[in-house]
N, C-alpha and C positions, 0 to 999 in steps of 0.2 A: 492285364496283357493276355488272353487269352490264346494259346496254341492251336490247331486243331490241323491234324497230318500239315499238312506244306499250305497251310491259311491260316498267314499271322492275323488276326483282330486284334486292333487296335482301340477301336468305337465300337461297342456292342451295348446300344441304343436298343435294339429290342430287348434287350432285357435290362435299359437302367441300371447298364452300369456305366459311372463314367470315371474309374478307380484311373490315376494315373496323367487324367484331362487337367489343368489350372488356369484361370483364369489371368487373361489380360488384356486392362483396358487402356487407353486411350484417350476417350473422354468417358462422359456419361456411359454406365454398359449396360450391355444390350443385355434381356432377359432370356438366359435359356433355359429352357427344365426338359422334363420328356412331356407327354402329351399322346393322344392315343391318336390316328388314321390310318387310315386304311384296313382294317383291324388287327392294328398290328402298334407296340410303343416304336414313340418317335422321339427323337431329341426337335425343342421346335426353339429358335428363334423369337425373339421379339423386339425390332428396331423404332426407338423412338428419335433422333436425331441423335446417335449416340454409336459410340466405335469399341467395344471390346469382342475378344473374342478366347477359344480356348483352345486351349496347347498342349500337346502331348509327347516332351522331351523322354527319346528313347531312342537309341541306334536301331538304325532297320540295314538289313545288308541284302542291297541291294541285288551280292552277287547270286543270292537265293534268293531272293521274293523279291526281282525289281520293280512288279504288275501295281497301282495302286486302284483300287473302287473301292466306287461311292453310289452311292444316291440319291437323289434332293427331290424337292417342289421348291415354288414360289408363287405365291398370291401374285407380283406383278413385281411389273423391274422399273428406274426412274426414269422417266424421260424429262427430254429435252437436258442431259448432262452430257460434259463431256470427260470420260473417261480418265483420258490424258492428261489433263491440268489436277492441281488439286481443289480445285471448287468442285470437281466433277466425281474426282476418286473414293469412290460409293458400288456399294454391290449389294444384288440383293441374299447371295449366293456367293461363299468361296472356301474354295481343300487348296492347303498352299504346303510345299513341305519345304524342307530347312536343312542347308549342310553349313553348321558353323564355324567361323573360321580361325575361332578357338578366341587366343589372346590375340592373333591377326585379325581385328573384324572388319576391314577392309578385306578382308578374303573367304567374308559370310555370301552366300549366296543365295538365295530365293527362288519359288519357280509359286506361283498364286495360279492356279485352274478356277477363272471365276465364269460366271453368269452375265457375261456381260448384260446391256440395257439395250446397245446399240450398234456397238463392232460386232462384224462377220465372225464367224465360228474359224477356227485360225490361224485370226490374228493376233500377232506377240507385241507388245512397247514395254515399256520401261512403267516400272512403280512413277507415276508422280514424283512421291513423295522420297525411294529409295531409289538408287538406280543400281543397286548387289539385286534388286526381283524386278523378276519377266513375268508382267500378265500375259497369261493366256487365254483365248478366250471360247467356252469346251462346248456354250449354250449362248445361245446370241436372243433378245426378242422377249415378249410375251410366253407363257404358255399358249400354247390351246384348252389349256382348261386351269384351274387354281388346282385342282385336285391328282391334278395329273403328276406320279411320279417320272425321273428319267433316271436311268444308270449309265454312271457313268466310267472308265477307264483307262491308264493310261502309264503307260512304261516307263517309270520315271527316272529311271540311269540309263539313256534312249533321250530322253526329254535338254537332263544337264547335257548332253553328248553335242545335243544337238543345236539349245538356245545358248549355253555358258559353256561351250569346248571344255566344256570336264569330264576329266572318264573316270566316276565314282564308285567306290564300291561300297558307300552304304550316307546316310544321313541321320540326321540328326534329330529332327523333329517332324511333325504333324500339327497343323493347326487349321482350324474351322473358322469363321468368322462373315456374319449381319453387317450389314456399316453401314452410317445416313446420317452422318452426324454433317460433312463438307457440305451439301446438297438442302440437309436442316428437312430431309421426307421421312417416310415412315414405312414399313416393313414387316413382313411375317418370311417364316423359308424355314421349310425342314427339312431335315440330316436322318437317314437309315445306316446302317451300322456305316464301315470304314473299313477295308481290312489289305492284304499286300498279301501276292499267290504268286510262283513264279515264273505265270504266262495268261495269256487271255484265256 
């Protein structure tokens, strides 16, 4: 973990650093590795009917740094899927934040910021497999160009307040995943640095 002033970097992918990130597998593993893109090093995800992610388990103080920032790009979306069903619960790219309920697992809550294949930006819905996780479409539909990067930011404290009705001082983990197992697809996605700041 790297802290530079008030910028808390948890994914320093430009520097080929995966310190603190661990693989979480659900199905055949998506392959994650570093590659060059747009003149810098980024994290590439290669999905082939697979579902695994990378998880960074570390308490993040939302009273100090509530705003999550990241950049990403994808080559294509998944056509013809219903993301609100188990068969269509696949996303070319997603970043999610987790508040762990500890021994009281039913109190755990998560927000998935997804690049949706077809839901409108701003739409929210329960995850098809885990009702404690809410999906939020922050991008939707195919990119204008496969090599175009998009930068996102979300106030995680505010999102937990509005979506889950929780007033949180911290979260316990951040994860990323490119999955295509339920719809049996293939895809490629790319992730830039992930970090938190006090504000936008």
